[in-house]
Structures are given as C-alpha cells and as structure tokens.
N, C-alpha and C positions, 0 to 999 in steps of 0.2 A: 393781492396788492403789494404785499411785502416782497414777494418774489420779483415782481416787475421793477420795484424800486432797486432791489439788489442788482438786477440786470443792467439798469440804467447807470447805476453807480460803477459797476464793473466796466461798462463801455467807456465812461468818462475817464476812469483811471487808465484804461488801455490807450485811449487817445492821448492823454497827457504823457504817458510813458513814451509813446511813439514820437511825439513832438520833442520831448527831452532828448531822446536818442538821436533824432535828426539834428538838433542843435549842437549836441556834443560832437557829432561827426563833422559838422561844418566848422566848429571851433577847432577840432583837431587838424582838419585839412588846412585851415588858414594859419593857425599858430604853429602846428607841427611842422609845416613846410618852412615857415620862417625860421624855426629853430634849426632845422636841417641846413638851411642856407647859411645861417650864422655859424654853425659848426664847421661848414665847408670853408668859410672865410678864415676862421681861426686856424684850422689845420693847414691851410695854404700859407698863412702868415708864419706859423712856427716851423713849417717845413716837414710836417708829418702827414704824408698823403698815401700811405699804403692802402690799397683797396679802392682808390679813386682811379677814374679814367678821365683824361683831359684831352679834348679835341681842339686842335688849334688850326687857324686859317689866317693867312695874310689878308690884309685889307685890300679891297679892289675899287673902292670909290675914289675917282681922281680928285686931287686937291690942287690948289694953286697957291700963290704966295700970300694971299689974304688970310687973315685970322680965321680959324675954324668956327663956323656957326654952331649954334646949339643943336643938340640931337633932335629936338622937336621940329626945327625949322629947316634943317639941311636937306638938300635934294641932290641927286647925282646930275651933273650938267648933261643936258641932252647932247648926244653924239660926241661927248668928250672922250679922248683916249690919250694915253701916255705916249710920249714921243718915241721911246725905244722899245716898247713892249712888243710891237709886231715884229721888229727886227730880231729880238732876242729869243722869241718863242719859236719852236720848231713848227713846221707845217703840220696841220691837223691830219689824222688818218683819213684815207679815202673813204667816202661814204658818210662822213660825220655830218650832222645836220647843220643847216644854215644858222640856227640859233646858237650852236656850239661855236661856230666861227665868230659870231657876234660877241659872245662872251670873251673869247680869246683876244679879239682886237680891242675890246673896250675895257679890259680889266686893269692892266697896268700893274698888277701885283708882282711880287718878286719872291723867289725862293720857296720851295715846297719840299715835301718828303722825298720826292723823286727828282727834284731839280735843285741841286746844291752846287752848281758850277760857279766859277769865280765871278762871272759877270752878273749873276743874279743879285739884286739888291744894290747894284752900283749904277752910277751914271745918271743920264737924263731922265730915266723912267720914273725917278722919284722927284717930287717937288715939295719938300717939307716946308711947312709954314713956320714963320718966325724962327725960333731957336729949337724947333722940334727935331730930335734925333730919331730917325726911323728905326723901328725894331722889326724883326722877322721871326716867323714861326719856328724855324730851325733852331735859332738861338734860345728861344723861350722853351722849346721842347727839352733841351738839355737840362735846363733849370728844374723842370717838373720831374724829369727822370731822376735827378739827384734827390728829389724829395720822396721818391718811392712810388710815384704814380705811373700808371700805364698811359702811353701817349699815342695819339693818332694825329698826324699832320695831313690835313686836306690839301689837295692841289688846287688852290683857288684861282690859278691862272689857266690851267689846262683842263677844263671841265670835260673835254672829250674822253678823258681817261675813264670817266664814270658813265659813259653812254651805255656800256654793258655793266651790269652790277658787279661790284667788287666786294669780296668778303674778307674781313680782317679778323684775326684772333688776337685778343688782348686779354691776358690773364685767363680766366675761365669763361669769358664771354666772347660771342661772335657778333661782329658788327657788319651789317650790309649797307653799302653806300651806292647810290645811283644819282644820275642827273637827268633832268627833263627840261624841255623848253619848246617854244614854238606853239602852234595852234593845237597840237595833239598832246600837250603836256599832261592833261588829266588821264586819257586812256593809256598813255605810256607809263604813267605812275602806277596805275592799277596793275598792269602786266608785270612790272618790275617788283612790286610789292608781293604779288603772288609767287614769283620766282624765288624771292628771298625767304618767304615763309616756308616754301617747300624745302629749302635748305636749312631750316631751323635756326635762323639767326636770332639773337636776343634783342638787338636794337637795329632799327631801320632808319637811315639818314638820307634825306633827299636834298640835293643841291639844285637850286633853280633860280632863274632870273625873272620869274613870273609872280609878282605880288598877288595876283588873283588866285594863286594856289592856296592862299589863306582860306578861301571859301571851300577848299576841297581837302582840308586837313584830316577828315575822317576816313581817308582811303586806307589807313593802316600804317601810316608813317609815324615814327616816334619823334623825329626831329627834322625840322625844315631849316635849311641855311640859305638865306637869300643873298645873291651876289649883287643885287640892286636894292636900293632903299625901299623897303616896304613900310616904312614909318614905325618900326618897332623900337621899343626902348633898348638901350645899350646892354641892359642886363637880361634881355630876352623876355618872352612872355609865353604863357601856355594857352593854346587855343584847341578846345576839344581834345584834351589829353596829349596833344602834340606840342613839344617845346619848339618855339620859333625864334629865330634870331637873324638880324641883319649883319652882313660883313661891314667892317668899318672902312676908314680911309686908307689909302696907300700909305705905308710906313707905320701902320698900327696892326695889332694882332687881336683877333677875336678868340677868346678862350671859353670853351663850354666845358663845365666840370660836372661829371656824374659822380655822386657820392656812392659809397658802398651799398647804401639802401636804395639807390636808383634815382635819387632826387637830383634834377638838373638845375644848374645855375650858370650864369654867363657874366663875363666882364670883358671890357676892352682894355688891352695893355698898350700903353703909349710910351713906357720907359723900360729900359732893360732891367 
C-alpha cells in the first residue's frame, strides 16, 4: 500500500513539474519576445544596431487627398492605380505571370534597391495626404547603414524580379526572396521554398498579393510580405512561426527588423 502511495505521489509531482515547465516556457515566449522587441526599439533609437538586419520596402497601397483611415479599417481601393507608375516602370520580362503585371500596374510605389533613378519618388505617382511628406526606402536605408545594421531593400514595385528566387548575403546570413501570385501561388511557393532550402539560406522571404497565403504559412517560409492589405497590424504578426506584415501606403516605408537573436519586429516609417 505504501509503495502504491509513493507511486501516485511521484506521478502527481511529475505532472506538476510538467505543468510548471510548460507555464514557464509560455511565459518566456511571451515576455521574452516582448523584451527582445523592446531592446530592438531602444537600439534603433540610440543608433546602435550592429548585428541587426533591416528589411525595407516602399509602400504600395494607393492613397488620395483624404486623411488616412485607421489601420484596422483601411482597405486598398479596388482597381486603384497611381497615375504615373505604369509610365515610369519598365516593361516586365517576357513570360512573367499575369499576376506580376497586376502588381506592377497597381502598386504605385517608388524607388527601390535597384531603381534609384531621378524620376522615382517624384511627380504624380504620389498623392500625399494633408501635410504628409513622402519617405522612401533608399533614404531610410542609408540611415540604418549609418547605425551599423545590414540592410535589404525589397523592390516593392517590380515583383517580377523575384519570380525566380533571389539569394542575398548580408553579414553571415543568406536570405532567399521570391514572389508568388495567381491561382498557383501555393504550389509555386512550395517549389521555391524547396529550391532555397537546397541552397541553404537562413531566412526565406515571400512577397505576395494573396492574403489567402496566410492559410499556407506552414510551407516553410520565415516571412510573408503582403503587397495588398491582408488586415495585419502595422507592427506585423506571427502566424505558425512565420512573421507576416502588410506593406503600407505610398509615401511610407515598411521596416522589418531582425535582431541578432533572430526576433522579428516591424514598424511603418512615415517621416524621414
């Protein structure tokens, strides 16, 4: 009888320890992540960002002269496009998908890592609301480089650049970037993830205009960047281990910051 009592007591203690460990792990994931994000904000503010990687993209959601609605209620106007974006963007390569053309014609974004011509960011393509002064990823990139961070500027206007996966080296890490769209977005994502994994990249970034890809975040992608409003908070969110973020309005810049420990956070930059 005493032996059975000891066995029951040991089992109760084991269960209690397991529950305590699970609670501690949950607490660490919640509070620890918050601490990391707070540390990121502090390092960004004081200008000490060695070991960080910052991913920047110009906003693509069209705006008009009316005040900007709240992040919870805003939606990209159906069929809206910026007046001069089509004229200033070069023709997409032969064979690029129809979805890619749709992104190019509807984005209205300006200036990217590979597009720094004088006309980018100028003229009627921008319709800043009220007294808003537009900012661009290229200018923000220089600021972060001065802080010591590694910087990647995504070409948010010409998504066809990423139809075939692109691999970039920043510091000691390799970043694989690809875009998907259309009815075959999911199978295309699977094939590109497999390709990038074979090339041993550290982070896989997917650019897409399909909010339904949120249901397929377990394909192996580390980060989703949506060029159309998927209803995500401006500071991003994590879905099944994938960090997901919307691109903001034209004239704003989305910054995704990866800490040295790999914790992702995001913010929308509206002022230089």
